[in-house]
C-alpha positions as CSV (number, residue, x, y, z in Angstrom):
1,M,-124.4,12.0,-145.2
2,T,-127.5,11.7,-143.1
3,A,-127.4,11.4,-139.3
4,D,-128.9,7.9,-139.5
5,R,-126.1,6.8,-141.8
6,R,-123.5,8.3,-139.6
7,L,-124.9,6.4,-136.6
8,V,-124.9,3.1,-138.5
9,L,-121.3,3.6,-139.6
10,A,-120.3,4.5,-136.1
11,A,-121.9,1.5,-134.7
12,V,-120.2,-0.8,-137.3
13,G,-116.9,0.8,-136.5
14,A,-117.4,0.3,-132.8
15,V,-118.3,-3.3,-133.2
16,G,-115.2,-3.8,-135.4
17,L,-113.0,-2.1,-132.9
18,V,-114.4,-4.3,-130.1
19,L,-113.6,-7.4,-132.1
20,V,-110.1,-6.2,-132.8
21,L,-109.5,-5.4,-129.1
22,V,-110.9,-8.8,-128.0
23,Q,-108.7,-10.7,-130.5
24,F,-105.7,-8.6,-129.5
25,S,-106.4,-9.2,-125.8
26,E,-106.8,-12.9,-126.5
27,R,-103.4,-13.0,-128.3
28,I,-101.7,-11.1,-125.6
29,G,-103.2,-13.4,-123.0
30,R,-101.9,-16.4,-124.8
31,E,-98.4,-14.9,-125.0
32,L,-98.2,-13.9,-121.3
33,R,-99.6,-17.1,-119.7
34,P,-97.6,-20.2,-119.1
35,E,-97.5,-22.5,-122.2
36,P,-99.8,-25.6,-121.7
37,L,-97.9,-28.9,-122.1
38,R,-100.1,-31.8,-121.1
39,A,-103.2,-33.0,-119.3
40,R,-103.2,-35.1,-116.2
41,V,-105.7,-36.6,-113.8
42,A,-105.2,-36.2,-110.0
43,I,-107.3,-38.1,-107.4
44,E,-108.3,-36.6,-104.1
45,V,-109.6,-39.0,-101.4
46,D,-112.4,-37.3,-99.4
47,G,-111.1,-35.5,-96.4
48,S,-107.4,-35.5,-97.5
49,G,-107.3,-32.1,-99.0
50,V,-104.6,-33.2,-101.4
51,A,-105.0,-34.6,-104.9
52,R,-102.4,-37.2,-106.0
53,F,-101.3,-38.5,-109.4
54,G,-101.1,-42.2,-110.1
55,R,-102.7,-45.2,-108.4
56,V,-104.7,-44.6,-105.2
57,E,-106.0,-47.4,-102.9
58,L,-108.8,-46.7,-100.4
59,A,-111.4,-48.5,-98.4
60,A,-114.7,-49.5,-100.1
61,G,-117.3,-46.7,-99.8
62,T,-114.7,-43.9,-99.4
63,G,-115.6,-41.0,-101.7
64,F,-113.0,-39.4,-104.0
65,T,-112.8,-36.5,-106.5
66,L,-111.3,-36.5,-109.9
67,H,-109.4,-33.3,-110.8
68,A,-108.4,-32.3,-114.3
69,V,-104.9,-30.8,-114.4
70,L,-103.4,-28.9,-117.3
71,E,-99.6,-28.7,-116.7
72,A,-98.0,-25.6,-118.2
73,E,-94.5,-24.0,-118.2
74,R,-93.4,-20.4,-117.9
75,H,-90.7,-18.9,-120.1
76,S,-88.4,-19.3,-117.1
77,G,-89.0,-23.1,-117.1
78,E,-91.1,-23.0,-113.9
79,K,-94.1,-25.3,-114.0
80,V,-97.7,-24.1,-113.4
81,Y,-100.7,-26.4,-112.9
82,F,-104.1,-25.2,-114.0
83,T,-106.6,-27.0,-111.8
84,E,-109.4,-26.5,-109.2
85,A,-107.6,-28.8,-106.7
86,A,-106.4,-26.9,-103.5
87,A,-103.2,-28.9,-103.4
88,L,-101.4,-31.4,-105.5
89,E,-98.8,-34.0,-104.6
90,L,-96.2,-34.8,-107.2
91,D,-93.2,-37.1,-106.6
92,G,-93.7,-36.9,-102.9
93,K,-93.7,-33.1,-102.9
94,R,-96.8,-31.0,-102.1
95,L,-97.6,-28.2,-104.5
96,A,-99.8,-25.3,-103.5
97,G,-100.0,-21.5,-103.7
98,E,-98.8,-19.8,-106.9
99,S,-97.9,-23.0,-108.7
100,L,-101.6,-23.9,-108.8
101,R,-104.3,-21.7,-110.4
102,P,-107.8,-22.1,-111.9
103,W,-108.1,-21.7,-115.7
104,T,-108.9,-18.2,-116.7
105,G,-108.5,-18.4,-120.4
106,P,-108.5,-16.5,-122.7
107,E,-109.7,-19.6,-124.4
108,K,-112.8,-21.4,-123.2
109,A,-111.9,-24.9,-121.7
110,R,-114.1,-27.9,-122.3
111,I,-113.4,-30.9,-120.0
112,L,-114.3,-34.5,-121.2
113,W,-113.9,-37.5,-118.9
114,F,-113.3,-41.1,-119.9
115,S,-112.8,-44.4,-118.1
116,V,-110.2,-46.8,-119.4
117,E,-111.4,-50.4,-119.4
118,G,-111.0,-53.8,-121.0
119,P,-113.0,-54.4,-124.2
120,R,-115.5,-56.7,-122.5
121,P,-116.3,-58.1,-119.0
122,V,-115.0,-61.5,-120.2
123,V,-112.3,-61.8,-122.9
124,V,-111.4,-65.2,-124.4
125,L,-108.1,-65.5,-126.2
126,E,-108.5,-68.2,-128.8
127,G,-105.9,-70.9,-129.6
128,N,-102.4,-69.6,-129.1
129,Q,-103.3,-65.9,-129.0
130,G,-101.1,-63.8,-126.8
131,L,-102.0,-60.8,-124.7
132,E,-101.4,-58.5,-127.6
133,A,-104.9,-59.5,-128.7
134,F,-106.3,-57.7,-125.6
135,R,-106.9,-54.0,-126.1
136,F,-107.9,-51.5,-123.4
137,Q,-110.4,-48.9,-124.5
138,E,-111.1,-45.3,-123.7
139,I,-114.8,-44.8,-123.1
140,Y,-116.3,-41.4,-123.0
141,R,-118.5,-41.0,-119.9
142,S,-121.4,-38.8,-121.1
143,D,-123.1,-39.5,-117.8
144,W,-120.3,-37.7,-115.9
145,P,-120.1,-33.9,-115.4
146,R,-117.8,-31.9,-117.6
147,G,-116.2,-29.9,-114.8
148,W,-112.6,-29.5,-113.8
149,S,-113.4,-31.4,-110.6
150,I,-116.1,-34.1,-110.5
151,P,-117.2,-36.8,-108.1
152,G,-115.3,-40.1,-108.8
153,S,-117.2,-43.2,-109.8
154,L,-116.1,-46.9,-109.9
155,Q,-119.0,-47.9,-112.1
156,P,-117.8,-49.6,-115.3
157,A,-119.2,-48.0,-118.5
158,R,-121.0,-51.2,-119.6
159,D,-122.6,-52.0,-116.2
160,E,-126.1,-50.8,-115.3
161,W,-126.1,-50.2,-111.6
162,T,-129.9,-50.4,-110.9
163,E,-131.2,-49.8,-107.4
164,E,-131.2,-53.6,-107.0
165,V,-127.6,-53.9,-108.0
166,R,-126.6,-51.1,-105.7
167,A,-128.4,-52.8,-102.9
168,L,-126.6,-56.0,-103.5
169,R,-123.1,-54.4,-103.7
170,G,-123.5,-52.0,-100.8
171,A,-120.4,-49.8,-100.5
172,P,-118.8,-49.3,-104.0
173,F,-115.6,-51.4,-104.5
174,G,-113.4,-52.5,-107.3
175,T,-110.9,-51.0,-109.8
176,Q,-111.4,-48.1,-112.3
177,R,-109.0,-46.1,-114.4
178,F,-109.5,-42.6,-115.7
179,Q,-108.5,-40.2,-118.5
180,V,-109.3,-36.6,-119.1
181,R,-109.3,-34.5,-122.3
182,I,-109.0,-30.7,-122.0
183,E,-110.0,-28.8,-125.2
184,L,-109.4,-25.1,-125.6
185,F,-111.7,-23.0,-127.8
186,G,-110.9,-19.5,-129.0
187,L,-113.1,-16.9,-130.7
188,E,-112.1,-18.3,-134.1
189,S,-112.7,-21.9,-133.1
190,Q,-116.1,-22.5,-131.6
191,L,-116.6,-26.0,-133.2
192,V,-113.0,-27.2,-133.5
193,P,-110.7,-26.7,-130.5
194,A,-107.7,-24.5,-131.0
195,A,-105.7,-27.0,-128.9
196,S,-106.4,-30.3,-127.2
197,F,-104.5,-32.1,-124.4
198,T,-105.3,-35.7,-123.3
199,S,-103.9,-37.5,-120.3
200,P,-102.4,-41.0,-120.7
201,G,-105.0,-43.5,-122.1
202,A,-105.5,-47.0,-123.4
203,A,-102.1,-47.3,-125.0
204,D,-100.3,-46.4,-121.8
205,V,-102.1,-48.6,-119.2
206,I,-99.7,-51.5,-119.5
207,T,-96.4,-49.5,-119.7
208,V,-97.2,-47.2,-116.8
209,A,-99.6,-49.3,-114.7
210,E,-98.5,-47.9,-111.3
211,Q,-98.4,-44.3,-112.5
212,F,-101.8,-44.5,-114.3
213,A,-104.7,-42.6,-112.8
214,T,-106.4,-45.5,-111.0
215,V,-108.6,-46.0,-108.0
216,V,-108.7,-49.4,-106.2
217,A,-111.4,-49.6,-103.5
218,T,-111.4,-52.8,-101.4
219,L,-113.3,-54.5,-98.7
220,P,-111.5,-55.5,-95.5
221,D,-109.8,-58.7,-94.5
222,A,-110.5,-61.8,-96.5
223,L,-112.5,-59.9,-99.1
224,E,-109.7,-57.5,-99.9
225,L,-108.3,-59.5,-102.8
226,P,-111.6,-60.7,-104.5
227,S,-113.2,-57.2,-104.1
228,R,-110.4,-55.5,-106.0
229,V,-111.0,-57.4,-109.3
230,F,-114.5,-56.0,-109.8
231,G,-114.4,-53.6,-112.8
232,L,-111.5,-55.6,-114.4
233,S,-111.9,-57.8,-117.4
234,Q,-111.8,-61.5,-116.8
235,L,-109.3,-63.0,-119.2
236,R,-109.4,-66.6,-120.4
237,L,-106.4,-68.0,-122.2
238,G,-106.8,-70.6,-124.9
239,D,-106.5,-74.4,-124.4
240,D,-102.8,-74.4,-125.3
241,P,-101.5,-70.9,-124.5
242,P,-97.8,-70.2,-125.2
243,A,-95.6,-70.0,-122.1
244,P,-94.8,-66.3,-122.6
245,A,-98.5,-65.5,-122.6
246,V,-99.0,-67.4,-119.3
247,A,-96.1,-65.6,-117.7
248,A,-97.3,-62.2,-119.0
249,F,-100.8,-62.8,-117.7
250,N,-99.5,-63.7,-114.3
251,A,-97.8,-60.4,-114.3
252,W,-101.0,-58.6,-115.4
253,F,-102.9,-60.2,-112.6
254,D,-100.3,-59.1,-110.1
255,S,-100.5,-55.5,-111.5
256,G,-104.3,-55.4,-111.4
257,L,-104.7,-55.2,-115.2
258,A,-107.0,-58.2,-115.6
259,F,-107.9,-61.3,-113.7
260,S,-108.8,-65.0,-114.1
261,R,-110.9,-67.1,-111.8
262,L,-108.1,-69.6,-111.4
263,L,-105.5,-67.1,-110.5
264,L,-107.8,-65.3,-108.1
265,L,-108.7,-68.5,-106.2
266,R,-105.1,-69.6,-106.2
267,S,-104.0,-66.3,-104.7
268,M,-106.7,-66.5,-102.0
269,I,-105.6,-70.0,-101.1
270,D,-101.9,-68.9,-101.0
271,R,-102.9,-66.3,-98.4
272,L,-104.4,-69.1,-96.3
273,G,-101.0,-70.9,-96.4
274,T,-102.7,-74.2,-97.1
275,P,-102.5,-76.0,-100.5
276,W,-105.8,-76.5,-102.3
277,E,-105.7,-80.3,-101.9
278,D,-105.2,-79.9,-98.1
279,L,-108.2,-77.7,-97.5
280,E,-110.8,-79.1,-95.2
281,W,-114.3,-79.0,-96.7
282,T,-117.4,-79.5,-94.7
283,A,-120.8,-80.5,-96.1
284,V,-123.5,-77.9,-95.3
285,E,-127.2,-77.6,-96.1
286,L,-128.1,-74.2,-97.6
287,A,-131.7,-74.5,-96.6
288,D,-130.7,-74.1,-93.0
289,G,-126.9,-73.8,-92.7
290,P,-124.5,-73.0,-90.0
291,P,-124.5,-69.6,-88.3
292,W,-122.5,-66.6,-89.6
293,A,-119.6,-65.6,-87.5
294,V,-120.1,-62.5,-85.2
295,D,-117.3,-60.5,-83.8
296,S,-117.8,-60.1,-80.0
297,A,-116.6,-57.1,-78.0
298,A,-113.6,-59.2,-77.0
299,G,-112.7,-59.8,-80.6
300,S,-113.3,-63.5,-80.6
301,V,-115.3,-65.2,-83.4
302,E,-118.5,-67.2,-82.9
303,G,-120.1,-69.3,-85.7
304,S,-118.7,-71.3,-88.5
305,V,-119.1,-69.2,-91.7
306,A,-117.8,-65.8,-92.5
307,A,-117.1,-63.4,-95.4
308,G,-114.3,-64.6,-97.5
309,D,-115.0,-68.3,-96.9
310,L,-115.4,-70.6,-100.0
311,V,-118.4,-72.5,-100.9
312,R,-118.5,-75.1,-103.7
313,A,-120.6,-77.6,-105.5
314,G,-118.6,-79.7,-108.0
315,E,-116.3,-77.3,-109.9
316,R,-118.4,-74.2,-109.0
317,V,-116.7,-72.2,-106.3
318,V,-117.9,-68.9,-104.9
319,V,-116.7,-66.5,-102.1
320,L,-119.1,-65.7,-99.3
321,F,-119.8,-62.0,-99.1
322,E,-122.6,-61.0,-96.7
323,D,-125.4,-62.4,-94.6
324,R,-128.7,-61.2,-96.0
325,G,-131.1,-63.7,-94.4
326,E,-133.2,-63.0,-91.4
327,R,-132.0,-65.8,-89.1
328,G,-128.2,-65.2,-89.1
329,V,-127.5,-68.6,-90.7
330,L,-126.1,-69.5,-94.1
331,D,-129.0,-69.8,-96.5
332,Y,-130.1,-69.1,-100.1
333,E,-130.7,-65.3,-99.5
334,D,-127.1,-64.7,-98.5
335,L,-124.7,-63.0,-101.0
336,C,-121.5,-64.2,-102.6
337,F,-118.9,-63.2,-105.2
338,D,-119.3,-65.3,-108.3
339,F,-116.5,-65.3,-110.9
340,L,-117.8,-67.7,-113.5
341,D,-118.4,-65.0,-116.1
342,G,-116.8,-61.8,-114.8
343,A,-117.1,-60.6,-111.3
344,E,-120.6,-60.4,-109.9
345,V,-122.5,-60.2,-106.6
346,R,-125.2,-62.8,-106.5
347,R,-127.5,-64.6,-104.1
348,L,-126.5,-68.1,-103.3
349,G,-129.9,-69.3,-104.3
350,E,-129.2,-68.1,-107.9
351,I,-126.2,-70.4,-108.1
352,F,-127.0,-73.4,-105.9
353,S,-130.7,-74.0,-106.6
354,G,-132.8,-76.9,-105.3
355,E,-132.2,-79.2,-102.4
356,G,-128.8,-80.7,-101.6
357,L,-125.5,-80.1,-99.9
358,V,-122.7,-77.8,-100.7
359,E,-119.2,-77.8,-99.3
360,H,-117.6,-75.0,-97.2
361,T,-114.1,-74.2,-96.2
362,A,-113.2,-71.3,-93.9
363,S,-110.9,-68.4,-94.7
364,E,-108.2,-67.7,-92.1
365,R,-109.6,-65.6,-89.2
366,E,-109.3,-65.3,-85.5
367,G,-110.8,-68.2,-83.8
368,G,-111.3,-70.1,-87.1
């Protein structure tokens, strides 16, 4: 046997030995580590230092981080959570230290993020269809990073937030639900994962609404209620919906699963404590309307229109959002929430075009 042949055989043997050792090491690693059980999503509000499971409510514009969590169990029954979060809160208890650890393999982990949304911005149930016709969907967010921890986003998958849209909306607000899939790849499975774990998804939204990974970001005061329905599907029942469907939809609205323009306006009026038929409406001219309210240092309110007030023309009703004109008075450049076909931020001039009067009623506020 020549020296070259011996070298080739030695090299082949060395490579084989390395592969055997790697596979053996991977198998031992799997046997010694806690056994993965399920994937979960934890949400950390910026500055809190603690990621929490379930529904999180925060002020519009507050940043948050999504953390993938792979829950595992030792042979002793003790739980371990693979995550990059520094601390977790579970059932009111704070978890940190040895119960949390980053994923170290031996398999390679791939993290895929999804938002869980209604099928369309506006869903119409025909005839006597019930809510069983409404299906939430898991939408893979290819525009999001694949990391264990990523910046949270409230943007619905089907919305294109151009610079103009972002300028209109200002601080992000609305509702979004999240799902994560953790796929584990070994040496023998580079294309197909050896194991896959997925957090609760579309089939679980209704049954575990309060425990589902959800962020609700709201604007203050009178805009709190209308701002939270952004990102939700607007649901329209048929002309003659069955009574159980109406009752179920009322419960859906209360749980933040979907909304309707009628229920939203009714809830806003209920907070005023004045029946719709008893509201006082004042005719205003949008070309040069009344001034916007300004909070003084003493806390009093000056002016006659404010965010959260209602403006209508016929059956079209919108919610005032923000003064965008240059004169500090109500005019066509100012912004409103429009709920005719889903939840949108629009200029008043896009809705009430041409000359003429609209009607205005104030939301409850100090001095109003």
